[in-house]
C-alpha positions, 0 to 999 in steps of 0.5 A: 425689379425683384419678385415678391417673397411669396413667389420665391417661396412657392415657385417650386411646389408640387402645384407649380410642377403640375401646372408647368407639365400641363402647360407643356402638354398644351404647348405641344398640342398647339404646336402640332395643330399649327404645324399640321394646320388643324386650326383651320378645321377646328378654329374654336378648339384651337382658340380654346387651347390658347385661352386655356394656356394663357388663363392657367398661367395668368391665374397662377400668377395672380394667386401668387402675387395678388392672392386677395383678388384671386377669387374675383378674377377666378370667377370671371375666368370661370364664366369665360371658360364655361362660355367657350366650352359651350361654344365648342360643344355647340360647334361639335 
């Protein structure tokens, strides 16, 4: 199975580099939280970080592979993300 041509053309652009660096920072924070067991103190924040990592990667993939459905998926993700941020703020 080969990657679509749009993936091969766009995978090394500046947006991809920015996404990878942001995801690397999120992974580093998640690893530190798991190592120090901070997730027990801040479970909603830990879940939000994992959600953010997953949704960023998923939305980038959808934007490249299925650009026609990106906006609909983005709106759903935005609502879910807003609900989680609200839950995080209520908890704090």
